DRENPA-3360 file (N, C-alpha, C; in nm, 2 decimals, always signed):
BEGIN
1 = MAGSISTM = -9.51/-0.40/+3.58/-9.42/-0.44/+3.70/-9.54/-0.46/+3.81 ~ -9.53/-0.58/+3.88/-9.62/-0.61/+3.99/-9.61/-0.53/+4.11 ~ -9.72/-0.46/+4.15/-9.71/-0.38/+4.27/-9.60/-0.29/+4.29 ~ -9.54/-0.29/+4.41/-9.44/-0.20/+4.45/-9.29/-0.28/+4.45 ~ -9.30/-0.38/+4.36/-9.15/-0.44/+4.36/-9.06/-0.36/+4.28 ~ -8.95/-0.32/+4.32/-8.87/-0.24/+4.24/-8.78/-0.31/+4.16 ~ -8.70/-0.25/+4.08/-8.59/-0.31/+4.00/-8.48/-0.39/+4.08 ~ -8.45/-0.31/+4.20/-8.35/-0.38/+4.28/-8.40/-0.49/+4.36;
9 = HIILLTLL = -8.54/-0.51/+4.37/-8.59/-0.62/+4.44/-8.58/-0.73/+4.34 ~ -8.63/-0.71/+4.22/-8.63/-0.81/+4.13/-8.47/-0.86/+4.10 ~ -8.37/-0.78/+4.11/-8.23/-0.83/+4.07/-8.19/-0.91/+4.19 ~ -8.21/-0.86/+4.31/-8.17/-0.93/+4.44/-8.25/-1.07/+4.45 ~ -8.38/-1.07/+4.42/-8.45/-1.20/+4.45/-8.41/-1.29/+4.33 ~ -8.38/-1.24/+4.21/-8.34/-1.34/+4.10/-8.20/-1.39/+4.13 ~ -8.10/-1.32/+4.20/-7.98/-1.37/+4.24/-7.99/-1.47/+4.35 ~ -8.08/-1.44/+4.44/-8.11/-1.53/+4.55/-8.18/-1.66/+4.48;
17 = SALCGIDP = -8.26/-1.66/+4.40/-8.32/-1.78/+4.35/-8.20/-1.87/+4.27 ~ -8.13/-1.80/+4.20/-8.01/-1.87/+4.13/-7.91/-1.94/+4.24 ~ -7.88/-1.87/+4.34/-7.80/-1.93/+4.46/-7.86/-2.05/+4.51 ~ -8.00/-2.03/+4.55/-8.07/-2.14/+4.59/-8.08/-2.25/+4.52 ~ -8.07/-2.24/+4.39/-8.08/-2.35/+4.29/-7.94/-2.44/+4.29 ~ -7.83/-2.37/+4.30/-7.70/-2.43/+4.29/-7.64/-2.45/+4.43 ~ -7.70/-2.41/+4.53/-7.65/-2.42/+4.67/-7.61/-2.56/+4.70 ~ -7.71/-2.66/+4.67/-7.69/-2.80/+4.72/-7.55/-2.86/+4.64;
25 = YISGLQLS = -7.51/-2.80/+4.53/-7.40/-2.85/+4.46/-7.26/-2.79/+4.49 ~ -7.27/-2.68/+4.58/-7.14/-2.61/+4.59/-7.11/-2.58/+4.74 ~ -7.21/-2.55/+4.82/-7.17/-2.52/+4.95/-7.26/-2.59/+5.06 ~ -7.38/-2.64/+5.03/-7.46/-2.70/+5.15/-7.50/-2.60/+5.25 ~ -7.52/-2.47/+5.22/-7.57/-2.38/+5.33/-7.72/-2.38/+5.35 ~ -7.78/-2.48/+5.28/-7.92/-2.50/+5.29/-8.01/-2.39/+5.25 ~ -7.96/-2.31/+5.16/-8.04/-2.20/+5.09/-8.16/-2.25/+5.00 ~ -8.15/-2.38/+4.98/-8.26/-2.44/+4.89/-8.38/-2.49/+4.97;
33 = KPVIAGFL = -8.36/-2.47/+5.10/-8.48/-2.51/+5.20/-8.57/-2.39/+5.19 ~ -8.71/-2.41/+5.17/-8.81/-2.31/+5.16/-8.80/-2.21/+5.27 ~ -8.78/-2.26/+5.39/-8.78/-2.18/+5.52/-8.66/-2.07/+5.51 ~ -8.55/-2.11/+5.46/-8.44/-2.02/+5.46/-8.46/-1.93/+5.34 ~ -8.51/-2.00/+5.21/-8.53/-1.91/+5.11/-8.64/-1.79/+5.13 ~ -8.74/-1.84/+5.20/-8.85/-1.75/+5.24/-8.80/-1.64/+5.34 ~ -8.72/-1.68/+5.43/-8.66/-1.57/+5.53/-8.56/-1.48/+5.46 ~ -8.48/-1.52/+5.36/-8.39/-1.43/+5.29/-8.48/-1.33/+5.20;
41 = AGIVMGDI = -8.59/-1.39/+5.13/-8.68/-1.31/+5.05/-8.75/-1.21/+5.14 ~ -8.78/-1.24/+5.26/-8.85/-1.15/+5.35/-8.76/-1.03/+5.39 ~ -8.63/-1.08/+5.40/-8.55/-0.96/+5.43/-8.53/-0.86/+5.32 ~ -8.52/-0.92/+5.20/-8.51/-0.83/+5.08/-8.63/-0.74/+5.06 ~ -8.75/-0.80/+5.08/-8.88/-0.73/+5.08/-8.91/-0.65/+5.20 ~ -8.84/-0.66/+5.30/-8.87/-0.58/+5.41/-8.99/-0.64/+5.50 ~ -9.02/-0.75/+5.50/-9.12/-0.84/+5.57/-9.09/-0.97/+5.60 ~ -9.00/-0.98/+5.71/-8.95/-1.12/+5.74/-9.05/-1.20/+5.79;
49 = QTGLVVGS = -9.15/-1.16/+5.87/-9.26/-1.24/+5.92/-9.32/-1.32/+5.80 ~ -9.37/-1.24/+5.69/-9.43/-1.30/+5.58/-9.33/-1.40/+5.51 ~ -9.22/-1.38/+5.51/-9.11/-1.48/+5.44/-9.10/-1.60/+5.51 ~ -9.10/-1.57/+5.65/-9.08/-1.71/+5.74/-9.22/-1.79/+5.74 ~ -9.34/-1.72/+5.74/-9.46/-1.80/+5.75/-9.47/-1.87/+5.60 ~ -9.46/-1.80/+5.50/-9.46/-1.86/+5.37/-9.35/-1.99/+5.36 ~ -9.23/-1.96/+5.40/-9.12/-2.06/+5.38/-9.16/-2.19/+5.47 ~ -9.18/-2.16/+5.60/-9.21/-2.26/+5.70/-9.33/-2.36/+5.66;
57 = TLQLMVLG = -9.44/-2.28/+5.60/-9.55/-2.36/+5.55/-9.52/-2.46/+5.44 ~ -9.44/-2.41/+5.35/-9.39/-2.49/+5.23/-9.29/-2.59/+5.27 ~ -9.20/-2.57/+5.38/-9.11/-2.65/+5.43/-9.18/-2.79/+5.48 ~ -9.29/-2.77/+5.55/-9.38/-2.88/+5.59/-9.41/-2.98/+5.48 ~ -9.43/-2.92/+5.37/-9.46/-3.01/+5.25/-9.36/-3.10/+5.20 ~ -9.23/-3.06/+5.22/-9.12/-3.14/+5.17/-9.03/-3.21/+5.28 ~ -9.08/-3.22/+5.40/-9.01/-3.28/+5.51/-8.99/-3.42/+5.47 ~ -8.87/-3.48/+5.49/-8.85/-3.61/+5.46/-8.85/-3.64/+5.30;
65 = VGTFGGAS = -8.83/-3.55/+5.21/-8.82/-3.57/+5.07/-8.69/-3.51/+5.02 ~ -8.63/-3.59/+4.95/-8.49/-3.54/+4.91/-8.47/-3.59/+4.75 ~ -8.38/-3.50/+4.69/-8.35/-3.53/+4.54/-8.25/-3.64/+4.53 ~ -8.27/-3.78/+4.58/-8.16/-3.86/+4.56/-8.16/-3.91/+4.41 ~ -8.05/-3.94/+4.36/-8.03/-4.00/+4.24/-8.07/-3.90/+4.13 ~ -8.15/-3.93/+4.05/-8.21/-3.84/+3.94/-8.35/-3.78/+3.98 ~ -8.40/-3.79/+4.10/-8.53/-3.73/+4.14/-8.54/-3.60/+4.14 ~ -8.65/-3.55/+4.09/-8.69/-3.42/+4.08/-8.81/-3.39/+4.17;
73 = IPDFATGA = -8.80/-3.30/+4.27/-8.93/-3.27/+4.36/-8.97/-3.12/+4.36 ~ -9.07/-3.09/+4.39/-9.12/-2.95/+4.39/-9.02/-2.85/+4.44 ~ -8.99/-2.75/+4.37/-8.89/-2.66/+4.43/-8.97/-2.55/+4.50 ~ -9.00/-2.57/+4.62/-9.07/-2.47/+4.70/-8.98/-2.36/+4.75 ~ -8.86/-2.38/+4.73/-8.76/-2.27/+4.77/-8.79/-2.15/+4.67 ~ -8.80/-2.17/+4.55/-8.83/-2.07/+4.43/-8.97/-2.02/+4.45 ~ -9.07/-2.11/+4.50/-9.19/-2.08/+4.53/-9.21/-1.97/+4.64 ~ -9.11/-2.00/+4.75/-9.13/-1.92/+4.86/-9.08/-1.78/+4.83;
81 = IIGTALGV = -8.98/-1.76/+4.74/-8.93/-1.63/+4.70/-9.03/-1.56/+4.61 ~ -9.10/-1.62/+4.52/-9.19/-1.56/+4.44/-9.32/-1.52/+4.53 ~ -9.36/-1.63/+4.61/-9.48/-1.60/+4.69/-9.46/-1.49/+4.79 ~ -9.33/-1.49/+4.85/-9.32/-1.37/+4.95/-9.32/-1.24/+4.88 ~ -9.25/-1.23/+4.77/-9.25/-1.11/+4.71/-9.38/-1.05/+4.65 ~ -9.46/-1.14/+4.59/-9.58/-1.11/+4.54/-9.67/-1.08/+4.65 ~ -9.66/-1.17/+4.76/-9.76/-1.15/+4.88/-9.74/-1.01/+4.95 ~ -9.61/-0.98/+4.97/-9.58/-0.85/+5.03/-9.61/-0.74/+4.94;
89 = SSGKGMEF = -9.58/-0.75/+4.81/-9.61/-0.62/+4.73/-9.76/-0.61/+4.70 ~ -9.84/-0.71/+4.69/-9.98/-0.69/+4.67/-10.06/-0.67/+4.79 ~ -10.01/-0.70/+4.92/-10.08/-0.68/+5.04/-10.19/-0.76/+5.05 ~ -10.20/-0.88/+4.99/-10.31/-0.97/+5.00/-10.31/-1.07/+5.10 ~ -10.20/-1.07/+5.18/-10.19/-1.16/+5.30/-10.12/-1.29/+5.27 ~ -10.10/-1.36/+5.38/-10.03/-1.49/+5.38/-10.08/-1.59/+5.30 ~ -10.24/-1.60/+5.29/-10.30/-1.70/+5.21/-10.26/-1.69/+5.06 ~ -10.27/-1.56/+5.01/-10.23/-1.52/+4.87/-10.10/-1.56/+4.85;
97 = AIGVSVPV = -9.99/-1.53/+4.94/-9.86/-1.56/+4.91/-9.83/-1.72/+4.89 ~ -9.90/-1.80/+5.00/-9.89/-1.93/+4.99/-9.95/-2.00/+4.87 ~ -10.07/-1.94/+4.84/-10.13/-2.01/+4.72/-10.05/-1.97/+4.60 ~ -9.98/-1.86/+4.58/-9.89/-1.85/+4.45/-9.77/-1.94/+4.47 ~ -9.72/-1.97/+4.60/-9.60/-2.05/+4.59/-9.62/-2.19/+4.54 ~ -9.74/-2.26/+4.59/-9.76/-2.39/+4.55/-9.75/-2.42/+4.41 ~ -9.82/-2.35/+4.31/-9.81/-2.37/+4.17/-9.66/-2.35/+4.11 ~ -9.61/-2.24/+4.16/-9.46/-2.23/+4.12/-9.38/-2.32/+4.15;
105 = GLLMVQLD = -9.39/-2.38/+4.27/-9.31/-2.50/+4.32/-9.34/-2.62/+4.22 ~ -9.45/-2.64/+4.19/-9.49/-2.76/+4.10/-9.43/-2.74/+3.96 ~ -9.45/-2.62/+3.91/-9.40/-2.60/+3.78/-9.25/-2.59/+3.78 ~ -9.17/-2.57/+3.88/-9.02/-2.59/+3.89/-8.98/-2.74/+3.87 ~ -9.07/-2.83/+3.89/-9.04/-2.96/+3.88/-9.00/-2.98/+3.73 ~ -9.08/-2.93/+3.64/-9.06/-2.95/+3.50/-8.94/-2.87/+3.46 ~ -8.91/-2.77/+3.51/-8.78/-2.69/+3.46/-8.66/-2.75/+3.54 ~ -8.67/-2.82/+3.63/-8.55/-2.89/+3.69/-8.52/-3.00/+3.60;
113 = VFARFCNV = -8.62/-3.07/+3.56/-8.59/-3.19/+3.46/-8.53/-3.13/+3.34 ~ -8.58/-3.03/+3.30/-8.52/-2.97/+3.17/-8.38/-2.92/+3.19 ~ -8.36/-2.87/+3.30/-8.20/-2.83/+3.34/-8.11/-2.94/+3.35 ~ -8.17/-3.05/+3.40/-8.09/-3.18/+3.40/-8.06/-3.23/+3.27 ~ -8.16/-3.23/+3.18/-8.12/-3.26/+3.04/-8.03/-3.19/+2.98 ~ -8.01/-3.04/+3.00/-7.92/-2.96/+2.94/-7.77/-3.01/+3.00 ~ -7.77/-3.05/+3.11/-7.65/-3.09/+3.17/-7.58/-3.20/+3.10 ~ -7.65/-3.29/+3.02/-7.61/-3.40/+2.94/-7.50/-3.34/+2.84;
121 = YFAHRVDK = -7.52/-3.22/+2.79/-7.41/-3.17/+2.70/-7.28/-3.15/+2.76 ~ -7.27/-3.10/+2.90/-7.16/-3.09/+2.97/-7.08/-3.23/+2.99 ~ -7.16/-3.33/+3.03/-7.13/-3.45/+3.06/-7.05/-3.52/+2.92 ~ -7.09/-3.51/+2.80/-7.03/-3.54/+2.69/-6.90/-3.44/+2.67 ~ -6.89/-3.33/+2.70/-6.77/-3.26/+2.70/-6.67/-3.32/+2.79 ~ -6.71/-3.37/+2.91/-6.62/-3.41/+3.00/-6.57/-3.54/+2.95 ~ -6.64/-3.63/+2.88/-6.61/-3.74/+2.82/-6.50/-3.71/+2.71 ~ -6.52/-3.61/+2.64/-6.44/-3.57/+2.53/-6.30/-3.53/+2.60;
129 = HIDDLEFD = -6.29/-3.45/+2.70/-6.17/-3.40/+2.78/-6.10/-3.53/+2.82 ~ -6.17/-3.63/+2.87/-6.09/-3.75/+2.91/-6.02/-3.82/+2.80 ~ -6.10/-3.84/+2.69/-6.04/-3.89/+2.57/-5.92/-3.82/+2.53 ~ -5.92/-3.69/+2.54/-5.80/-3.60/+2.49/-5.70/-3.58/+2.61 ~ -5.73/-3.64/+2.72/-5.63/-3.62/+2.83/-5.62/-3.49/+2.88 ~ -5.74/-3.41/+2.87/-5.74/-3.28/+2.91/-5.80/-3.26/+3.04 ~ -5.73/-3.33/+3.14/-5.80/-3.34/+3.28/-5.83/-3.20/+3.34 ~ -5.75/-3.10/+3.31/-5.75/-2.97/+3.38/-5.87/-2.89/+3.34;
137 = KINLEAWL = -5.94/-2.94/+3.23/-6.07/-2.88/+3.19/-6.20/-2.93/+3.23 ~ -6.18/-3.04/+3.31/-6.30/-3.10/+3.35/-6.36/-3.03/+3.47 ~ -6.29/-2.96/+3.55/-6.34/-2.88/+3.65/-6.42/-2.76/+3.60 ~ -6.37/-2.71/+3.49/-6.45/-2.60/+3.42/-6.58/-2.64/+3.38 ~ -6.59/-2.76/+3.31/-6.71/-2.82/+3.28/-6.81/-2.84/+3.39 ~ -6.76/-2.87/+3.50/-6.84/-2.90/+3.63/-6.91/-2.77/+3.66 ~ -6.84/-2.66/+3.67/-6.89/-2.53/+3.70/-6.99/-2.48/+3.59 ~ -6.95/-2.50/+3.48/-7.04/-2.46/+3.36/-7.18/-2.53/+3.38;
145 = SLVPIALS = -7.16/-2.65/+3.44/-7.30/-2.74/+3.43/-7.39/-2.67/+3.53 ~ -7.35/-2.59/+3.62/-7.44/-2.52/+3.72/-7.53/-2.41/+3.66 ~ -7.49/-2.36/+3.53/-7.55/-2.26/+3.47/-7.68/-2.29/+3.44 ~ -7.71/-2.39/+3.37/-7.86/-2.43/+3.34/-7.95/-2.44/+3.47 ~ -7.89/-2.50/+3.57/-7.97/-2.51/+3.70/-8.00/-2.36/+3.76 ~ -7.90/-2.28/+3.75/-7.92/-2.14/+3.79/-8.02/-2.08/+3.72 ~ -8.01/-2.09/+3.59/-8.10/-2.01/+3.50/-8.24/-2.06/+3.51 ~ -8.26/-2.20/+3.54/-8.39/-2.25/+3.55/-8.47/-2.20/+3.67;
153 = RAIPVAIS = -8.38/-2.13/+3.75/-8.46/-2.07/+3.88/-8.46/-1.92/+3.86 ~ -8.35/-1.87/+3.81/-8.35/-1.71/+3.80/-8.45/-1.67/+3.69 ~ -8.46/-1.74/+3.58/-8.53/-1.67/+3.46/-8.69/-1.67/+3.52 ~ -8.75/-1.80/+3.56/-8.89/-1.78/+3.61/-8.91/-1.68/+3.72 ~ -8.82/-1.66/+3.81/-8.83/-1.56/+3.91/-8.84/-1.43/+3.85 ~ -8.75/-1.40/+3.76/-8.74/-1.26/+3.71/-8.88/-1.23/+3.63 ~ -8.91/-1.32/+3.55/-9.03/-1.31/+3.48/-9.15/-1.29/+3.56 ~ -9.16/-1.38/+3.67/-9.28/-1.38/+3.76/-9.30/-1.25/+3.83;
161 = LFFGNSVI = -9.17/-1.18/+3.88/-9.18/-1.07/+3.94/-9.20/-0.94/+3.86 ~ -9.16/-0.96/+3.74/-9.17/-0.84/+3.64/-9.32/-0.84/+3.59 ~ -9.38/-0.95/+3.57/-9.51/-0.95/+3.49/-9.61/-0.99/+3.60 ~ -9.59/-1.04/+3.72/-9.69/-1.08/+3.83/-9.73/-1.23/+3.82 ~ -9.84/-1.25/+3.89/-9.87/-1.38/+3.91/-9.92/-1.45/+3.78 ~ -9.98/-1.37/+3.70/-10.06/-1.41/+3.57/-9.97/-1.50/+3.49 ~ -9.83/-1.47/+3.49/-9.76/-1.55/+3.39/-9.73/-1.70/+3.43 ~ -9.75/-1.72/+3.57/-9.75/-1.86/+3.60/-9.87/-1.94/+3.56;
169 = NVVLNYAP = -9.99/-1.87/+3.57/-10.11/-1.94/+3.52/-10.12/-1.96/+3.37 ~ -10.05/-1.86/+3.30/-10.05/-1.86/+3.15/-9.97/-1.99/+3.12 ~ -9.84/-2.01/+3.18/-9.76/-2.12/+3.14/-9.84/-2.25/+3.17 ~ -9.90/-2.26/+3.29/-9.97/-2.38/+3.33/-10.09/-2.41/+3.24 ~ -10.14/-2.31/+3.19/-10.27/-2.34/+3.12/-10.25/-2.35/+2.97 ~ -10.15/-2.28/+2.90/-10.14/-2.29/+2.76/-10.01/-2.35/+2.71 ~ -9.93/-2.42/+2.80/-9.82/-2.49/+2.75/-9.87/-2.62/+2.68 ~ -9.82/-2.65/+2.55/-9.85/-2.77/+2.49/-9.87/-2.90/+2.57;
177 = DWLMGGLK = -9.97/-2.98/+2.55/-9.97/-3.09/+2.63/-9.85/-3.20/+2.61 ~ -9.80/-3.19/+2.48/-9.69/-3.29/+2.46/-9.57/-3.25/+2.55 ~ -9.55/-3.12/+2.56/-9.42/-3.07/+2.64/-9.46/-3.11/+2.78 ~ -9.56/-3.06/+2.84/-9.58/-3.09/+2.99/-9.59/-3.23/+3.00 ~ -9.65/-3.31/+2.91/-9.66/-3.46/+2.94/-9.53/-3.54/+2.93 ~ -9.45/-3.48/+2.83/-9.32/-3.54/+2.82/-9.23/-3.51/+2.94 ~ -9.24/-3.38/+3.00/-9.15/-3.36/+3.11/-9.20/-3.43/+3.24 ~ -9.34/-3.44/+3.24/-9.40/-3.51/+3.36/-9.35/-3.66/+3.35;
185 = LAGAVLPV = -9.34/-3.73/+3.23/-9.31/-3.86/+3.21/-9.16/-3.88/+3.25 ~ -9.08/-3.79/+3.20/-8.93/-3.78/+3.24/-8.92/-3.77/+3.39 ~ -9.00/-3.68/+3.45/-8.99/-3.66/+3.58/-9.03/-3.77/+3.67 ~ -9.11/-3.86/+3.62/-9.17/-3.98/+3.69/-9.06/-4.09/+3.67 ~ -9.00/-4.10/+3.56/-8.89/-4.20/+3.53/-8.76/-4.18/+3.60 ~ -8.72/-4.05/+3.61/-8.58/-4.03/+3.66/-8.57/-4.07/+3.82 ~ -8.68/-4.05/+3.89/-8.66/-4.11/+4.03/-8.64/-4.26/+4.04 ~ -8.70/-4.34/+3.96/-8.70/-4.48/+3.94/-8.55/-4.51/+3.91;
193 = VGIAILLH = -8.49/-4.43/+3.81/-8.36/-4.45/+3.77/-8.26/-4.41/+3.88 ~ -8.29/-4.31/+3.95/-8.20/-4.27/+4.07/-8.21/-4.37/+4.18 ~ -8.32/-4.43/+4.22/-8.33/-4.52/+4.31/-8.26/-4.66/+4.28 ~ -8.27/-4.69/+4.15/-8.21/-4.80/+4.09/-8.06/-4.80/+4.10 ~ -8.01/-4.68/+4.08/-7.84/-4.65/+4.09/-7.82/-4.67/+4.22 ~ -7.89/-4.62/+4.31/-7.85/-4.62/+4.46/-7.85/-4.76/+4.52 ~ -7.96/-4.84/+4.47/-7.97/-4.98/+4.53/-7.86/-5.06/+4.47 ~ -7.80/-5.02/+4.34/-7.69/-5.10/+4.28/-7.57/-5.08/+4.38;
201 = YLPVKKFF = -7.55/-4.97/+4.45/-7.43/-4.95/+4.53/-7.45/-4.99/+4.67 ~ -7.57/-5.02/+4.71/-7.60/-5.05/+4.84/-7.61/-5.20/+4.86 ~ -7.58/-5.25/+5.00/-7.57/-5.39/+5.01/-7.71/-5.45/+5.02 ~ -7.78/-5.46/+4.91/-7.93/-5.50/+4.90/-7.95/-5.63/+4.96 ~ -7.85/-5.72/+4.89/-7.87/-5.87/+4.93/-7.86/-5.88/+5.08 ~ -7.77/-5.83/+5.14/-7.74/-5.85/+5.28/-7.86/-5.79/+5.37 ~ -7.93/-5.68/+5.32/-8.03/-5.62/+5.39/-8.17/-5.63/+5.33 ~ -8.19/-5.72/+5.25/-8.31/-5.73/+5.17/-8.43/-5.73/+5.25;
209 = AYLIVGYL = -8.44/-5.79/+5.37/-8.54/-5.79/+5.46/-8.59/-5.64/+5.51 ~ -8.49/-5.57/+5.52/-8.53/-5.42/+5.56/-8.58/-5.35/+5.45 ~ -8.54/-5.40/+5.33/-8.61/-5.34/+5.20/-8.75/-5.37/+5.18 ~ -8.77/-5.50/+5.22/-8.92/-5.54/+5.20/-9.01/-5.46/+5.31 ~ -8.95/-5.45/+5.44/-9.02/-5.38/+5.54/-9.04/-5.24/+5.50 ~ -8.95/-5.16/+5.44/-8.98/-5.03/+5.40/-9.09/-5.02/+5.28 ~ -9.09/-5.12/+5.20/-9.18/-5.11/+5.10/-9.33/-5.15/+5.15 ~ -9.34/-5.24/+5.23/-9.46/-5.27/+5.29/-9.52/-5.13/+5.37;
217 = LAAYFQIP = -9.42/-5.08/+5.44/-9.47/-4.96/+5.53/-9.52/-4.84/+5.43 ~ -9.46/-4.84/+5.32/-9.50/-4.72/+5.22/-9.61/-4.75/+5.13 ~ -9.61/-4.87/+5.08/-9.71/-4.92/+4.98/-9.85/-4.96/+5.05 ~ -9.83/-5.05/+5.15/-9.95/-5.10/+5.22/-10.01/-5.03/+5.34 ~ -9.92/-4.97/+5.42/-9.96/-4.91/+5.55/-9.98/-4.75/+5.52 ~ -9.93/-4.71/+5.41/-9.94/-4.57/+5.37/-9.88/-4.47/+5.49 ~ -9.77/-4.51/+5.56/-9.70/-4.44/+5.66/-9.63/-4.32/+5.59 ~ -9.62/-4.21/+5.64/-9.55/-4.09/+5.58/-9.40/-4.12/+5.59;
225 = MMGIALVG = -9.33/-4.03/+5.51/-9.18/-4.05/+5.49/-9.11/-4.04/+5.63 ~ -9.16/-3.94/+5.71/-9.10/-3.93/+5.84/-9.11/-4.05/+5.93 ~ -9.24/-4.11/+5.92/-9.24/-4.24/+6.00/-9.15/-4.34/+5.96 ~ -9.15/-4.36/+5.83/-9.06/-4.46/+5.77/-8.91/-4.43/+5.81 ~ -8.89/-4.31/+5.80/-8.73/-4.28/+5.83/-8.71/-4.29/+5.98 ~ -8.81/-4.28/+6.07/-8.78/-4.32/+6.22/-8.79/-4.47/+6.24 ~ -8.86/-4.55/+6.15/-8.84/-4.69/+6.16/-8.70/-4.74/+6.11 ~ -8.65/-4.66/+6.02/-8.52/-4.70/+5.96/-8.41/-4.67/+6.06;
233 = VACALVYY = -8.42/-4.55/+6.13/-8.33/-4.53/+6.24/-8.33/-4.63/+6.35 ~ -8.46/-4.67/+6.39/-8.47/-4.77/+6.49/-8.41/-4.90/+6.44 ~ -8.43/-4.94/+6.32/-8.36/-5.07/+6.26/-8.19/-5.05/+6.26 ~ -8.15/-4.93/+6.23/-8.01/-4.90/+6.22/-7.94/-4.91/+6.36 ~ -8.02/-4.87/+6.47/-7.96/-4.87/+6.59/-7.97/-5.01/+6.65 ~ -8.07/-5.09/+6.62/-8.08/-5.23/+6.65/-7.96/-5.30/+6.60 ~ -7.94/-5.28/+6.46/-7.82/-5.35/+6.40/-7.70/-5.32/+6.45 ~ -7.69/-5.18/+6.48/-7.55/-5.13/+6.54/-7.52/-5.18/+6.67;
241 = KSLQNQQE = -7.62/-5.20/+6.75/-7.60/-5.26/+6.89/-7.56/-5.40/+6.87 ~ -7.63/-5.48/+6.77/-7.60/-5.62/+6.76/-7.45/-5.63/+6.70 ~ -7.39/-5.54/+6.62/-7.27/-5.54/+6.58/-7.17/-5.53/+6.69 ~ -7.21/-5.43/+6.78/-7.14/-5.40/+6.91/-7.11/-5.54/+6.99 ~ -7.22/-5.59/+7.01/-7.23/-5.72/+7.10/-7.14/-5.84/+7.03 ~ -7.15/-5.84/+6.90/-7.07/-5.95/+6.83/-6.92/-5.90/+6.84 ~ -6.89/-5.78/+6.84/-6.75/-5.74/+6.85/-6.71/-5.77/+6.99 ~ -6.78/-5.75/+7.09/-6.74/-5.76/+7.22/-6.72/-5.89/+7.26;
249 = LKSLIQRQ = -6.80/-5.99/+7.20/-6.80/-6.13/+7.22/-6.67/-6.20/+7.15 ~ -6.64/-6.14/+7.03/-6.54/-6.19/+6.96/-6.41/-6.15/+7.04 ~ -6.39/-6.01/+7.10/-6.28/-5.97/+7.18/-6.26/-6.06/+7.30 ~ -6.37/-6.10/+7.36/-6.37/-6.17/+7.48/-6.32/-6.31/+7.45 ~ -6.36/-6.38/+7.34/-6.31/-6.51/+7.30/-6.15/-6.51/+7.27 ~ -6.12/-6.40/+7.20/-5.98/-6.39/+7.17/-5.90/-6.37/+7.29 ~ -5.94/-6.28/+7.40/-5.87/-6.28/+7.52/-5.86/-6.41/+7.60 ~ -5.97/-6.49/+7.60/-5.97/-6.61/+7.66/-5.88/-6.71/+7.60;
257 = GTVRMSVE = -5.88/-6.71/+7.47/-5.79/-6.79/+7.40/-5.64/-6.76/+7.42 ~ -5.61/-6.63/+7.44/-5.47/-6.59/+7.46/-5.42/-6.64/+7.61 ~ -5.52/-6.61/+7.70/-5.50/-6.67/+7.83/-5.47/-6.82/+7.84 ~ -5.55/-6.90/+7.77/-5.53/-7.03/+7.77/-5.40/-7.09/+7.71 ~ -5.36/-7.01/+7.60/-5.24/-7.05/+7.53/-5.14/-7.02/+7.63 ~ -5.13/-6.91/+7.69/-5.02/-6.87/+7.79/-5.00/-6.97/+7.90 ~ -5.12/-7.01/+7.95/-5.13/-7.11/+8.06/-5.07/-7.24/+8.01 ~ -5.12/-7.29/+7.90/-5.07/-7.43/+7.86/-4.93/-7.41/+7.81;
265 = GEIDDDEL = -4.87/-7.29/+7.78/-4.73/-7.29/+7.72/-4.64/-7.28/+7.83 ~ -4.68/-7.26/+7.97/-4.58/-7.25/+8.07/-4.50/-7.39/+8.10 ~ -4.38/-7.36/+8.14/-4.29/-7.48/+8.15/-4.26/-7.48/+8.30 ~ -4.27/-7.59/+8.36/-4.24/-7.61/+8.50/-4.09/-7.62/+8.51 ~ -4.04/-7.60/+8.65/-3.90/-7.60/+8.67/-3.85/-7.76/+8.66 ~ -3.94/-7.85/+8.70/-3.91/-7.99/+8.70/-3.89/-8.05/+8.55 ~ -3.94/-7.98/+8.45/-3.93/-8.02/+8.32/-3.77/-7.99/+8.27 ~ -3.72/-7.90/+8.35/-3.59/-7.85/+8.28/-3.47/-7.96/+8.32;
% end
């Protein structure tokens, strides 16, 4: 067991990692954010400052990044939990804790892809329930589909805290190339599929010019995600203002037309 991490610490941090993994699907309490996960891990370990520093540092690495569609990103929330725990127990300082957190977050990308693959089983079970008209069982399958995601966080955390940082390096150094390569390839393809699905439901033809602008900013000007997001907000505000002006003009035209019709429709007393 690494340092002074007790069995109770391992249990609490393992449960915390599982909650952080499934939180985006059930509650939206932002437990999956590295700064929140690090803060809570700091409370468990009795060193809130270390947890906040580790979590906030990792949070800066994922600003503007989201798991849209089938995309998988480094899980720095799990990295913050393990880094905080090992950093506090070893007494090696913030640098050591952050240094441990980064490879953990990168490794979790592969485990997240694997957990999503496992969820295909539950999707097929849902299809079977639909064919059998057993709609009441679909909700249960949805909850069960969270189990692989929770385990993909809880198991690495429990193993890492029990055996220490060396287990992470062993996995990264000795995992078969075909396994890591296959998971990396799947992780690279899934974001493309996710983006394609999102574009299918978005009015791309109507706003194709904005799509080109976003691509140019990212591919040719190398502007960070936050900068592109701000450009998108500015474009949205301009478009919203344009819609407001069009609506006001349409209302004004309708009012003028109503007044003209009422004036032309008046009958003088001499005509009676």
